[in-house]
Residue, then its C-alpha position, 0 to 999 in steps of 0.5 A: x536484473x533477474x526475477x523469479x516468482x513463487x507461490x506457497x501452495x501449503x502441504x507442497x510448499x513453495x511451486x515452483x522449486x525455489x531457485x537459490x542461484x539467485x542469492x546474493x547480496x544485491x538480491x530482494x525477497x519480496x513476501x506476502x501472505x494471509x496465513x495464520x501466524x503460526x504457519x508464516x515461519x513454515x512458509x518462510x524458513x525455505x526461503x532463509x534457507x534458499x536466499x541466506x544473502x538475501x535482504x527481506x521485505x514484505x508483511x501481513x495481508x488481506x490477500x495476495x496478487x500473483x501474476x493475474x490471480x487473487x489468493x487467499x490463504x497462502x502466500x507469494x513471493x517475488x525474488x529479484x536479483x538486481x545486477x547493478x543496484x545496491x540494497x540497504x534496508x532499515x526498520x523502527x519501532x513505533x513505541x520506541x518513537x516520540x510520534x509517527x512522524x518521528x518514526x518517519x524521520x527516523x527511518x527515512x534517515x537510515x536509507x537517506x544517500x545521495x545514491x539513493x534511487x527509490x523507496x518500499x515502506x511496508x508498516x504495521x497497519x493496525x497502530x501507525x498513522x500513515x499520513x504522519x509516517x509520510x510527513x516524517x519520510x518527506x521531511x528528510x528525503x523531500x521528495x528527491x526519490x520515489x516512495x511506495x508501499x503500503x500499511x500492512x493488514x489483517x483480512x477482515x478481522x483488524x487484530x494483528x498485522x506484522x512486517x518482515x524485520x531482517x526475515x522475521x515476522x514483527x508487530x508494531x514497526x515500520x520497515x523500509x527497503x532503499x534501492x541505490x544505483x544509477x542504473x535502476x529505473x522506476x515507474x509508479x502510479x494510483x488511481x481509484x476509480x469512485x464516483x462522487x456523491x453530492x457536494x463538496x464540504x469544509x471540514x470545520x472541526x476535526x483532529x488528526x484522523x477524527x472528523x467531527x464537524x462538515x460546514x458547521x454541521x454534525x459529521x456523522x448526521x451528514x454522512x447518514x444523511x447521503x447513505x440513508x438506508x445504508x447507514x444502519x450497517x455502519x461502520x462497515x457500509x463505510x467502505x462503500x462510501x470513502x470521502x476524497x480529501x483536497x488539502x487546499x481549494x486549489x488541489x486538484x489531486x485529491x486523496x480518498x479516506x476510509x471509514x474505520x469507526x464511527x461515535x454516536x455520541x460525539x457525531x464523530x468518524x475516524x478515518x485511516x488517515x488525517x482529515x485536517x481542519x480547513x480541507x475539502x471532502x466529498x462523498x465517494x461511492x463505489x462504481x464496479x467498472x470504474x474500479x476495475x478500469x481505476x486499476x488499469x489507469x493507476x499507470x496510464x502515463x507508463x509506456x510498456x516501450x520504455x521496459x522493452x527487453x527488461x526484466x521487470x518487477x511489479x509491486x501493486x498494493x491495493x485496498x482491503x475495501x476495494x476487495x470487499x466492494x469487488x467481491x468475485x470481481x476482484x480478479x477483473x482489476x488485477x488483469x486491468x492492471x496487468x493488461x497495461x505491463x510488458x509481457x517479460x514483468x513479474x506481478x506481486x502484491x497485496x490488500x492492504x490497509x492504506x497504500x503508499x504512492x507519491x503526488x504529482x509534487x514528488x512527496x509520498x502521501x497516505x492513499x485510501x481504496x486505490x490501486x497503487x503500482x510500483x514497476x522497477x527495472x534496470x538498464 
């Protein structure tokens, strides 16, 4: 496997110069950008010319991760030429499916092969329920292979997100890449670093991603009680106080849900993923040092010796909420992650509206406010 990492520098174009020798039908090109829509095609054109046979995957972002740096108003590209693995891509339009779960099933069926080794999913971040999407993917793949990825972002504007379909940016779509072959090695992880606040509460009334009652009490009123003065800044201040979610009392692997909006009339709150009735939630708050440490802990079960002497590609997806909370310290979480990577690693990634990463069961789910990581290399 051979990798090359590039950064788009405005009028200077791509740096360093694009190496078209990496082009092949086994080449993957990952492209992430928070450029204005009219500038995205300008950045993509040289890539399409240099790598006409490559499979393109990418999306809009709330900023890019590029080696040890955080980048805004630009684009990053990672080119991976596999020696032994084959690539397969699939895509579905959301408005052509009867539900988000059906979209996930249709997408997974496009990739389902006996030799499938890993899946990368990138989705429109504004119109897709990531929880339901993953239910569909899991229904088909049954946790047999690791599924990672994220929901596209649009900075803090929340106006339009896109993913790449055959090298072209499109909205309202979900695209996926399948990597096939027995020589691929995959490691993945996800970690938050938030602290809990107050007791755990039972979800007594909810509908999909809308929460109405906790322990029989209006959810929004209870949430405001814990926020204190910060409640006046809702929903923006909600990024500082996500919820830890356990679907069942014995679940030892809670997920994080980010607040998207509040409704005073119904005293309800809308989150980025489902909050099922009968599940348990607990308020969380930002601990800056633990957020930074948590980025590194996303790979706490990975040992660098596993990939010694190999070129490694690392895709990191972190939540826009973490970026807004960390502010000028955002590069510290990238550095914390990079410290655990082999020296021969090309690191690229983006800040998202949601992260996709497997649970201990092998099934993939939507995460919020986490740093999720996927490593690929070949033996």
